[in-house]
DOTIMI-873643 format. One record per residue (C-alpha): residue number from 1; residue in three letters; y negated, x negated, z. Coordinates in steps of 0.25 Angstrom, whole numbers, plus 5000, padded with zeros to 4 digits. Layout:
PT papa seza    y    x    z
PT  NUM  ala    Y    X    Z
...
This chain:
PT papa seza    y    x    z
PT    1  ala 5015 5019 4951
PT    2  cys 5014 5008 4962
PT    3  pro 5013 5014 4976
PT    4  ala 5001 5010 4984
PT    5  ala 5010 5003 4995
PT    6  glu 5015 4993 4984
PT    7  arg 5003 4991 4976
PT    8  gln 4999 4978 4983
PT    9  leu 5013 4972 4982
PT   10  leu 5013 4976 4967
PT   11  met 4999 4969 4965
PT   12  leu 5005 4957 4972
PT   13  gln 5017 4956 4963
PT   14  cys 5009 4958 4951
PT   15  leu 5000 4946 4955
PT   16  arg 5013 4938 4957
PT   17  val 5018 4941 4944
PT   18  ala 5005 4938 4936
PT   19  ala 5002 4926 4944
PT   20  pro 5010 4916 4937
PT   21  ile 5006 4921 4923
PT   22  gly 4993 4913 4920
PT   23  glu 4981 4922 4921
PT   24  thr 4989 4935 4922
PT   25  ala 4986 4937 4937
PT   26  ala 4971 4936 4935
PT   27  glu 4971 4946 4923
PT   28  met 4979 4956 4931
PT   29  val 4970 4954 4943
PT   30  arg 4957 4956 4934
PT   31  thr 4963 4968 4928
PT   32  val 4967 4975 4941
PT   33  val 4953 4972 4946
PT   34  asp 4946 4977 4934
PT   35  asp 4954 4990 4934
PT   36  asp 4951 4992 4949
PT   37  val 4936 4990 4947
PT   38  gln 4935 5000 4936
PT   39  arg 4942 5010 4944
PT   40  ala 4934 5009 4956
PT   41  gln 4922 5019 4958
PT   42  val 4915 5010 4968
PT   43  pro 4916 4995 4971
PT   44  ser 4920 4997 4986
PT   45  leu 4934 5003 4981
PT   46  leu 4937 4990 4974
PT   47  ala 4943 4983 4986
PT   48  ser 4947 4995 4994
PT   49  ala 4961 4996 5000
PT   50  ser 4966 5005 4989
PT   51  ser 4960 4997 4977
PT   52  ile 4968 4988 4968
PT   53  ile 4959 4976 4970
PT   54  ala 4962 4977 4985
PT   55  thr 4977 4977 4982
PT   56  leu 4975 4965 4972
PT   57  cys 4967 4957 4982
PT   58  gln 4977 4959 4993
PT   59  ser 4988 4955 4984
PT   60  met 4981 4942 4979
PT   61  val 4978 4939 4994
PT   62  leu 4993 4940 4997
PT   63  leu 4997 4932 4985
PT   64  ile 4987 4921 4988
PT   65  asp 4988 4920 5003
PT   66  lys 4999 4911 5005
PT   67  asp 4991 4905 5016
PT   68  asn 4977 4910 5021
PT   69  phe 4968 4907 5009
PT   70  leu 4956 4909 5017
PT   71  ala 4959 4898 5027
PT   72  pro 4953 4892 5035
PT   73  glu 4942 4903 5036
PT   74  met 4951 4915 5038
PT   75  pro 4960 4909 5049
PT   76  thr 4948 4904 5056
PT   77  leu 4941 4918 5055
PT   78  ala 4954 4925 5061
PT   79  arg 4955 4915 5072
PT   80  asn 4941 4915 5076
PT   81  val 4941 4931 5077
PT   82  asn 4954 4931 5084
PT   83  ala 4949 4921 5094
PT   84  leu 4938 4931 5099
PT   85  pro 4941 4935 5113
PT   86  ala 4944 4950 5115
PT   87  asn 4934 4951 5126
PT   88  val 4922 4947 5118
PT   89  asp 4911 4958 5116
PT   90  pro 4914 4966 5103
PT   91  arg 4900 4963 5098
PT   92  ser 4901 4949 5100
PT   93  ala 4915 4949 5094
PT   94  ala 4910 4956 5082
PT   95  ser 4899 4945 5081
PT   96  lys 4909 4934 5081
PT   97  ile 4918 4940 5071
PT   98  asp 4906 4942 5062
PT   99  val 4903 4927 5063
PT  100  glu 4917 4923 5060
PT  101  val 4917 4932 5048
PT  102  ala 4904 4926 5043
PT  103  asn 4910 4912 5045
PT  104  phe 4923 4916 5038
PT  105  ile 4915 4921 5025
PT  106  ala 4906 4908 5026
PT  107  gly 4918 4899 5026
PT  108  leu 4924 4906 5014
PT  109  cys 4910 4904 5007
PT  110  arg 4910 4889 5010
PT  111  lys 4924 4887 5004
PT  112  pro 4924 4882 4989
PT  113  arg 4934 4892 4986
PT  114  pro 4935 4903 4996
PT  115  leu 4946 4911 4990
PT  116  pro 4959 4908 4982
PT  117  ser 4957 4909 4967
PT  118  gly 4965 4922 4966
PT  119  leu 4955 4929 4975
PT  120  val 4943 4922 4968
PT  121  ser 4948 4928 4955
PT  122  leu 4950 4942 4961
PT  123  cys 4935 4941 4966
PT  124  his 4931 4938 4952
PT  125  tyr 4938 4949 4946
PT  126  val 4934 4959 4956
PT  127  tyr 4919 4955 4956
PT  128  ala 4919 4955 4940
PT  129  ala 4925 4968 4939
PT  130  ser 4916 4975 4950
PT  131  glu 4903 4968 4945
PT  132  val 4905 4975 4931
PT  133  lys 4907 4989 4938
PT  134  phe 4899 4989 4951
PT  135  gly 4889 4977 4950
PT  136  val 4887 4963 4957
PT  137  leu 4886 4967 4971
PT  138  ala 4897 4977 4971
PT  139  ala 4906 4967 4965
PT  140  gln 4903 4957 4976
PT  141  asn 4905 4967 4986
PT  142  thr 4919 4971 4980
PT  143  val 4923 4957 4981
PT  144  val 4918 4956 4996
PT  145  met 4926 4968 4999
PT  146  met 4938 4963 4993
PT  147  leu 4938 4950 5000
PT  148  ala 4934 4956 5013
PT  149  ser 4944 4967 5013
PT  150  arg 4956 4962 5005
PT  151  val 4956 4947 5007
PT  152  ile 4948 4943 5020
PT  153  thr 4952 4954 5029
PT  154  pro 4968 4953 5026
PT  155  ser 4967 4938 5027
PT  156  val 4960 4937 5040
PT  157  leu 4970 4947 5046
PT  158  arg 4982 4939 5041
PT  159  ala 4975 4926 5047
PT  160  ala 4973 4933 5060
PT  161  gln 4988 4937 5061
PT  162  lys 4992 4922 5058
PT  163  glu 4982 4918 5069
PT  164  gly 4989 4927 5079
PT  165  pro 5002 4932 5074
PT  166  gly 5009 4943 5081
PT  167  ile 4997 4947 5090
PT  168  gly 4991 4958 5080
PT  169  leu 4977 4959 5075
PT  170  ser 4967 4956 5086
PT  171  glu 4955 4965 5088
PT  172  arg 4946 4954 5083
PT  173  met 4953 4953 5070
PT  174  ser 4952 4968 5069
PT  175  glu 4937 4967 5071
PT  176  leu 4937 4956 5060
PT  177  ser 4945 4964 5050
PT  178  arg 4936 4976 5052
PT  179  leu 4924 4968 5050
PT  180  leu 4929 4962 5037
PT  181  gln 4932 4977 5033
PT  182  arg 4918 4980 5035
PT  183  val 4914 4969 5027
PT  184  ala 4922 4974 5015
PT  185  his 4918 4988 5018
PT  186  phe 4903 4985 5017
PT  187  ala 4903 4975 5006
PT  188  his 4900 4986 4996
PT  189  his 4888 4991 5003
PT  190  gly 4878 4981 4998
PT  191  asp 4870 4970 5005
PT  192  glu 4864 4970 5019
PT  193  asp 4850 4975 5013
PT  194  asp 4857 4989 5010
PT  195  tyr 4859 4992 5025
PT  196  gly 4846 4986 5031
PT  197  thr 4848 4985 5046
PT  198  ser 4854 4999 5048
PT  199  thr 4869 5000 5052
PT  200  ala 4870 5015 5050
PT  201  val 4878 5013 5037
PT  202  gly 4888 5004 5043
PT  203  pro 4895 4997 5055
PT  204  ser 4887 4991 5066
PT  205  asp 4889 4977 5061
PT  206  leu 4885 4981 5046
PT  207  gln 4875 4970 5045
PT  208  gln 4885 4959 5049
PT  209  val 4895 4965 5039
PT  210  leu 4885 4965 5028
PT  211  lys 4883 4950 5031
PT  212  his 4898 4947 5029
PT  213  val 4897 4955 5016
PT  214  ala 4886 4946 5011
PT  215  ala 4894 4934 5015
PT  216  met 4906 4939 5008
PT  217  arg 4897 4941 4995
PT  218  glu 4894 4926 4996
PT  219  leu 4909 4923 4997
PT  220  val 4911 4932 4985
PT  221  ala 4900 4925 4977
PT  222  lys 4907 4912 4981
PT  223  val 4920 4916 4976
PT  224  leu 4915 4922 4963
PT  225  thr 4909 4908 4960
PT  226  leu 4923 4903 4959
PT  227  pro 4931 4904 4946
PT  228  ala 4942 4914 4945
PT  229  asp 4956 4909 4943
PT  230  pro 4963 4915 4931
PT  231  thr 4977 4912 4938
PT  232  leu 4972 4918 4952
PT  233  gly 4978 4906 4958
PT  234  leu 4991 4914 4962
PT  235  ala 5003 4905 4963
PT  236  val 5015 4914 4962
PT  237  pro 5029 4907 4959
PT  238  ala 5036 4913 4947
PT  239  glu 5048 4918 4955
PT  240  glu 5038 4926 4964
PT  241  ala 5032 4932 4951
PT  242  glu 5045 4936 4946
PT  243  asp 5049 4943 4959
PT  244  ala 5036 4950 4959
PT  245  ala 5038 4955 4944
PT  246  ala 5052 4960 4948
PT  247  trp 5046 4967 4960
PT  248  ile 5036 4974 4951
PT  249  val 5047 4979 4941
PT  250  lys 5055 4984 4952
PT  251  ala 5043 4991 4959
PT  252  cys 5039 4997 4946
PT  253  gln 5053 5003 4944
PT  254  ser 5052 5009 4958
PT  255  trp 5039 5015 4956
PT  256  ser 5043 5021 4943
PT  257  ala 5054 5028 4951
PT  258  gly 5044 5033 4962
PT  259  leu 5049 5022 4972
PT  260  ala 5041 5011 4979
PT  261  ala 5045 4997 4976
PT  262  ser 5050 4996 4991
PT  263  gly 5060 5008 4988
PT  264  gly 5052 5019 4994
PT  265  leu 5045 5030 4986
PT  266  ala 5032 5026 4979
PT  267  gly 5020 5033 4985
PT  268  ser 5028 5044 4992
PT  269  ser 5039 5047 5002
PT  270  arg 5044 5059 4995
PT  271  pro 5057 5059 4987
PT  272  arg 5054 5058 4972
PT  273  ser 5061 5072 4969
PT  274  gln 5052 5078 4979
PT  275  gln 5040 5072 4971
PT  276  gln 5046 5078 4958
PT  277  leu 5048 5091 4964
PT  278  glu 5033 5092 4969
PT  279  ala 5028 5088 4956
PT  280  ala 5036 5099 4949
PT  281  arg 5031 5109 4960
PT  282  pro 5020 5115 4952
PT  283  val 5029 5118 4939
PT  284  leu 5039 5124 4948
PT  285  leu 5029 5133 4955
PT  286  arg 5023 5138 4941
PT  287  leu 5037 5141 4936
PT  288  ala 5040 5149 4949
PT  289  ala 5027 5157 4947
PT  290  leu 5031 5161 4933
PT  291  ser 5045 5165 4937
PT  292  glu 5040 5175 4948
PT  293  pro 5039 5190 4944
PT  294  thr 5026 5197 4948
PT  295  val 5026 5210 4956
PT  296  ala 5019 5219 4945
PT  297  gly 5025 5218 4931
PT  298  ser 5030 5204 4932
PT  299  ala 5017 5199 4926
PT  300  leu 5022 5185 4922
PT  301  pro 5015 5178 4911
PT  302  gly 5020 5184 4898
PT  303  asn 5023 5198 4904
PT  304  thr 5009 5204 4900
PT  305  pro 5003 5205 4886
PT  306  his 4992 5195 4890
PT  307  asp 5001 5184 4896
PT  308  pro 5008 5175 4886
PT  309  ala 5022 5171 4889
PT  310  pro 5023 5158 4897
PT  311  ser 5026 5146 4887
PT  312  ser 5036 5136 4890
PT  313  ala 5025 5126 4891
PT  314  ser 5019 5133 4903
PT  315  leu 5032 5133 4911
PT  316  ala 5036 5119 4908
PT  317  pro 5033 5108 4918
PT  318  pro 5022 5098 4914
PT  319  gly 5028 5087 4906
PT  320  met 5040 5095 4901
PT  321  leu 5034 5098 4888
PT  322  gly 5033 5089 4876
PT  323  thr 5019 5086 4869
PT  324  pro 5017 5097 4858
PT  325  pro 5017 5091 4844
PT  326  arg 5003 5088 4838
């Protein structure tokens, strides 16, 4: 099996292989989304860090983002937040960041096409599968969570690094990132009316966070009016697709041998022989117990009239015996 550390790279390579083959990439993405939705017990798990949909979304962003596909809104957001002075009162700074986020979302809503065709198609697939299982509101919230946590937050952090390379992430950008994470987190908690005016169930800025969630739902509604692209709009050269296919073959060979594609052990730092020994440990302990004499009369199985002799099946390790004939 693919180790967790290489799952995103595997997804990225699969997209590269499928992209030049007509509608294959779109069918693959739809199948992955449908399977992940069917496995999820609650909708909030669909875009969580460990979900396959999150891996798929992040891989598509990496494949699409040759340049910043959210320009000029994303660079403007990063630049304006970074420009806030460090000596500004925290409450005032938080208010200004809220304004910048609201302007950013509104700017995307005004665009004829806020997202690339590949992400538009992904939003369609996630919404359609989630609506069948969880309902309309939960489906909208799932897409909001996916866009906020897997598209916008990573993109704004990359834009901030381009604005000020080599200086690290500023405190203002950290505040912006935490705000976007709260938007994603509270997307599945219903609309503002569910909370009233109480802030006991969330952070102190919950009401403002819920306003951003509502604005994100409007963005999702705008995206879902656009047609899905059956090719996902992914432009991958044939040579790049062939290299990706060769990587997948080599990686699968490594994983079947218990190694990661990078050459290390897949999912464990222990030698493979040690893993095999630990797997056989229960059988060895059982055999050792059967071979130990008892103190009084060597009362092993088979030594008394009421104990039948041990059969070869009871001593054989699991998997060593063939299937009995029918």
